C-alpha positions in Angstrom: 9.5 3.6 -38.7 10.8 0.0 -38.7 9.6 -2.0 -36.0 11.5 -1.5 -32.8 12.1 -5.4 -32.4 13.9 -5.4 -35.8 16.2 -2.6 -34.8 16.9 -4.1 -31.5 17.8 -7.4 -33.3 20.1 -5.7 -35.6 21.9 -3.6 -33.1 22.6 -6.7 -31.2 23.9 -8.6 -34.2 25.7 -5.7 -35.5 27.4 -5.3 -31.9 27.9 -8.9 -31.0 29.1 -10.3 -34.5 26.7 -13.3 -34.5 23.2 -14.3 -34.8 23.4 -17.1 -32.1 24.5 -14.5 -29.4 22.3 -11.8 -30.4 19.6 -14.3 -29.7 20.6 -15.4 -26.4 21.0 -11.8 -25.5 17.1 -11.1 -26.4 15.8 -14.4 -25.3 14.6 -15.1 -28.9 15.6 -18.1 -31.3 18.4 -17.2 -34.0 15.8 -17.7 -36.9 13.7 -14.9 -35.3 16.9 -12.7 -35.3 17.5 -13.5 -38.8 14.0 -12.7 -40.0 13.8 -9.4 -38.2 17.3 -8.6 -39.7 16.0 -9.5 -43.2 12.8 -7.5 -42.8 15.0 -4.5 -41.7 16.9 -4.6 -44.7 13.8 -5.0 -46.9 12.3 -2.0 -45.3 15.2 0.2 -45.8 15.9 -1.3 -49.5 19.8 -1.8 -48.6 21.9 -4.6 -47.2 23.1 -4.1 -43.7 25.0 -7.6 -43.0 27.3 -9.6 -44.7 28.7 -13.2 -43.8 32.6 -12.8 -42.4 33.9 -16.3 -41.8 32.0 -17.7 -38.9 30.3 -14.4 -37.9 28.5 -11.6 -39.2 29.7 -8.3 -40.4 28.1 -4.8 -41.3 27.8 -3.2 -44.5 28.8 0.6 -44.3 25.0 1.3 -44.4 25.0 -1.4 -41.3 27.9 0.4 -39.4 26.2 3.9 -39.8 22.7 2.4 -38.8 24.2 0.4 -35.8 26.4 3.6 -34.4 23.0 5.8 -34.2 20.9 2.7 -32.8 23.5 2.3 -30.2 23.4 6.1 -29.1 19.5 5.9 -29.4 19.3 2.9 -27.0 22.0 4.3 -24.7 19.8 7.5 -24.3 16.5 5.5 -23.8 18.3 3.4 -21.1 19.1 6.9 -19.3 15.8 8.1 -19.7 14.1 5.0 -18.4 16.7 4.6 -15.6 16.0 8.5 -14.5 12.3 8.0 -14.3 12.8 4.7 -12.5 15.1 6.3 -9.7 12.8 9.2 -9.5 9.7 7.0 -9.0 12.0 5.0 -6.5 13.0 8.0 -4.6 9.3 8.9 -4.2 8.2 8.3 -0.6 5.7 5.6 -0.2 2.8 7.6 1.8 0.4 5.4 4.2 -2.7 7.2 5.4 -4.1 5.6 8.3 -6.6 6.0 11.3 -4.6 7.3 14.4 -5.9 4.4 16.3 -4.4 1.8 13.9 -1.1 3.8 13.7 -1.1 3.8 17.7 -2.0 0.5 18.3 -0.9 -1.7 15.1 1.6 0.3 12.9 4.0 2.0 15.3 4.6 -1.2 17.7 5.7 -2.6 14.3 7.4 0.3 12.6 10.8 -0.6 13.4 10.5 -4.0 11.8 9.0 -1.7 8.9 12.3 0.0 8.4 14.4 -2.5 9.0 12.7 -4.5 6.3 13.0 -1.5 4.0 16.2 0.6 5.1 16.5 2.3 1.7 12.6 3.5 1.4 11.4 6.7 2.1 8.4 6.1 4.2 5.5 8.8 5.2 2.9 8.2 7.6 -0.2 10.2 7.9 -2.4 9.3 11.0 -5.5 11.3 10.5 -9.2 10.5 11.1 -9.7 12.6 7.7 -10.7 10.4 4.7 -7.6 10.7 1.9 -8.3 10.1 -1.4 -6.4 7.2 -2.1 -7.8 6.6 -5.7 -6.6 9.8 -6.9 -3.1 9.4 -5.3 -3.0 11.4 -2.4 -1.6 8.5 -0.7 0.1 5.5 -1.9 -1.4 2.9 0.8 -4.2 3.6 3.0 -6.0 1.5 6.0 -9.8 1.8 6.4 -12.2 0.0 8.7 -15.5 -1.2 7.2 -16.7 -4.1 5.0 -14.2 -3.7 2.2 -16.3 -2.4 -0.8 -14.8 1.0 -1.7 -14.9 1.5 -5.5 -12.1 2.4 -7.8 -9.9 0.6 -4.7 -8.1 -2.7 -4.3 -8.7 -3.9 -0.4 -7.0 -6.5 1.6 -8.2 -7.4 4.7 -5.8 -7.1 7.8 -8.0 -7.6 10.8 -11.4 -8.7 11.8 -13.0 -6.5 14.4 -15.8 -4.7 15.5 -16.3 -1.8 17.8 -17.0 -1.9 21.4 -17.6 0.8 24.0 -15.3 0.7 27.2 -14.6 2.3 30.3 -12.5 1.9 33.4 -14.4 0.1 36.4 -13.5 3.0 38.7 -15.7 4.9 36.7 -18.6 2.4 35.6 -18.1 0.1 38.6 -18.9 -3.6 37.6 -22.5 -3.8 37.2 -24.7 -3.4 33.9 -25.3 0.0 33.0 -28.6 1.1 32.4 -29.4 3.4 29.0 -29.7 6.6 31.1 -26.4 5.9 32.8 -24.6 4.8 29.4 -25.8 8.1 27.8 -24.6 10.3 30.8 -21.3 8.9 30.9 -18.5 11.5 29.7 -17.2 10.2 26.5 -13.8 10.6 24.2 -13.7 10.3 20.6 -11.4 10.8 17.7 -12.1 14.2 15.7 -14.7 13.4 12.9 -16.0 10.1 14.6 -19.7 9.2 15.0 -19.1 5.6 16.8 -20.2 7.2 20.1 -23.5 8.1 18.6 -23.8 4.9 16.7 -23.3 2.8 20.1 -25.9 4.5 21.9 -28.2 4.3 19.3 -28.0 0.5 18.6 -28.3 0.5 23.0 -31.3 2.2 22.9 -29.8 5.2 25.1 -30.4 8.9 23.6 -27.2 10.6 22.4 -25.4 12.5 25.1 -25.0 16.2 24.8 -22.3 17.5 22.3 -20.5 18.6 25.7 -20.2 15.3 27.0 -17.8 14.2 24.2 -14.2 15.3 23.8 -12.2 14.6 20.7 -8.9 13.5 21.3 -6.2 11.4 19.5 -6.5 7.7 20.1 -3.3 7.5 22.3 -4.4 10.4 24.5 -8.3 8.9 24.7 -7.1 5.3 25.8 -4.9 6.7 28.8 -7.7 8.8 29.8 -10.3 6.4 29.7 -7.5 4.2 31.8 -7.6 6.5 34.3 -11.4 6.6 34.7 -12.1 10.0 32.9 -14.5 8.6 30.5 -15.6 5.8 28.2 -14.6 4.9 24.8 -15.6 3.5 21.6 -12.8 1.5 20.2 -12.1 -1.7 17.8 -12.2 -4.5 20.4 -8.8 -6.0 19.0 -6.8 -3.0 20.3 -8.3 -3.0 23.8 -8.4 -6.8 24.4 -5.5 -6.8 26.7 -6.7 -3.7 28.7 -9.9 -5.8 29.3 -8.2 -9.0 30.2 -5.8 -7.0 32.4 -9.0 -5.5 34.3 -8.1 -2.0 33.4 -11.3 -1.4 31.4 -14.5 -3.3 30.9 -17.0 -3.5 28.1 -20.4 -1.3 28.7 -21.8 -1.7 25.2 -20.8 -4.6 22.5 -21.5 -5.6 19.1 -21.3 -2.8 16.8 -20.6 -3.3 13.4 -20.2 -7.0 13.6 -18.6 -8.4 10.6 -16.1 -5.4 9.9 -12.4 -5.2 9.6 -9.5 -3.1 9.2 -8.5 -3.2 5.3 -5.2 -2.3 3.4 -6.4 -0.2 0.2 -4.6 1.2 -2.8 -5.2 2.1 -6.4 -6.3 -0.4 -9.0 -3.7 -1.3 -11.5 0.0 -1.4 -11.7 2.0 -0.1 -8.3 5.5 1.2 -7.9 7.7 -1.4 -6.9 8.3 0.1 -3.3 4.6 0.2 -3.0 4.0 -3.5 -3.8 6.9 -4.3 -1.2 5.3 -2.5 1.5 1.6 -3.6 0.7 3.2 -7.2 1.2 4.8 -6.3 3.9 1.7 -5.5 5.8 -0.4 -8.6 4.6 2.4 -10.6 5.9 2.4 -8.9 9.4 -1.5 -9.5 9.5 -1.1 -12.9 8.7 1.1 -13.6 11.4 -0.8 -11.7 14.0 -4.0 -14.0 12.7 -2.1 -17.4 13.0 -0.9 -16.5 16.8 
């Protein structure tokens, strides 16, 4: 089989009738086109072109080959276009924790849709660890230090975890470790942050019956009403603390951590790259304010 570059060069010359025009179309020099055609003729053992005034004409063998190449390249383009359209039509799937979805993504979701009105987006808010490395989602948001193997990570928001409760539940004074342990707690399903923050504070872990699993948006509303305490990323409860709706009852869990955007290593589909870059731009805007 002759080199594809030689076949492309000859097809362009046969169609356009000029070496210079073929060179311009393929973004190479006229000399490179001439060499490709000559090598193709040597490979096939027959002339394919001949001079025709100021242009180039094809021989009988060249005409036959040019026709076949035009048909073949057209089928290749159709196949590539079909695959490209199928890839573009596939939803961009984003997995994130319910907390991040509630307090960061959804307030910006209208802007995301406006930026990419043609994209099919799928958001999976779940506390479960979705396997982004295996392609179960295109993009993911995870909390940690950003050291996940087989994944590329981009820092979005620096934050640690703190425990908060309403002043109507805990008052304004400092809580003892026993009082902290005896509070009713809310947590996302599968989360161990309540246990961690109590251990860090030196408090014994409370009874499992004292911890109620709720989605993030429901948990924060219950905590605002004074129904229990919650371990949350400090960035998401700053407004409540500033307004006096909540107060900090334990601090500095996992200092130096952040929310990260993750995806597979290697090339990404164009729509996935576009959404990834949008996330990074939005995070940068937030950090600059």
